[in-house]
C-alpha positions, 0 to 999 in steps of 0.5 A: 491482482494486475495493475498499472502502478505509479510509485514514489519514494519519500523521506519519512518523519520517524517520530510521526510514523511511530504512532501508526505502527503495530505493537512490536514494530520499528521502522527499518528505514527512513524512506517510505513508498506511495504507489497509485495503482489502476487495477484491472480484472483478475481471477481468484484461484479458488474460483477457477477461471471466474474473473472479477471484472473490477477496474479501480484506482487505489493508493497504497501508503507503506513503510518498511518495518522490522518485526518478529526478527524479520523485515516487512513492508507495512501498509499504513492506509489504502485509499480506493474508489471501489467498494468491492476492492475495499471489502476484498482487501479487508477480508483477505488480510485486514488491509486498512482500506478506506473509500475515497475519491481517487483520480488518475490521468495520463497524457497521452492516455494509457489504455487499460493493460498497457504500459505508459510510454516515454514522455507520458505525463501523469497526475493523480489526486486523492480526497475523502469527505471533502478533505484533500489527501494527496496530489501528484504530478510527474513525467515517465522517462527511460526504461529500467529493470531495478526491482522496487521492494514491495512492488516487483522484487518478487520476494527476493529478500526479506524486504519483499514480505508484508506485515498485515493485521486481520481484525474485524472486531472493536476491542471490547474484550481485548484478549478475545477481540485482539487481531492476528498478524499475517505475514504474506509475500507477494510474487510479481511478474513485471511486464514493463517498467520505467523511471519518472522525473519532474515529480511534485506532490502535495499533501492535505493537513487532515488528522484522519489521513496525516500523510503530511506528518508522515512524509517530508520533503520532495519525492526522492525517486519514482517510476512506473511498473506494469505488473501481475501480483499474487499473494502467497503464504510466508516461507520464512516465518510460518510459525508466526503466520497467525500470531495474536497481537497482545490485547493491551498493546492492541487497544492502545494502538487502536485508540491512537489510530481510530481516526485513521481507521474509521473517519 
């Protein structure tokens, strides 16, 4: 997908995040990432040149994890304002997407498909069913080229891989309905990149989107990236590309995270 992306790094609360991790996962760092994307129309290779005329906003909340002897980025939740984007992400890789009210404002306005310039002021907010989830403000500054893991490091090291979960059944029969792990890599082309300053972020207190429990303190750093991204198969972990999650462990995780997944 093609997207204008505003990202921020924040300190994690490891004990609170641990409950949201899948069986066999452990945190690989105490710093997580949030990035708000404005996604532009893109084409799906299997459809030829047919474009998906989607323009929507989407918040990714992800943490670095260690699993099956590799390092990955793991999405805790995605909140977006488009139903087709939600269904597509769930069909592709079981992405934990929930519909929400997502707004992104820039001053001066940044036209679709273009880069935010120096001094651009940014604000975004996310809410769902009347619950405030996150509110962010910041200001775009100097150009930079430092790759950001999970955003535009182009699968250059282990941290560029993602750990996803494909499962479309409630675990009525755990050993049959348990999902599969998927370990894709993202390949990016960076069109523009800048740092950000004067950042503030506030989280709501809902149990259904507990960002206030997962993150602590103020933003550590942040920035803007205009990129094109494509998802590719794993190249280092092919034997585990569709490893089944143990049924009993999946049920325990599913019960702990039921509100996050469905409410």
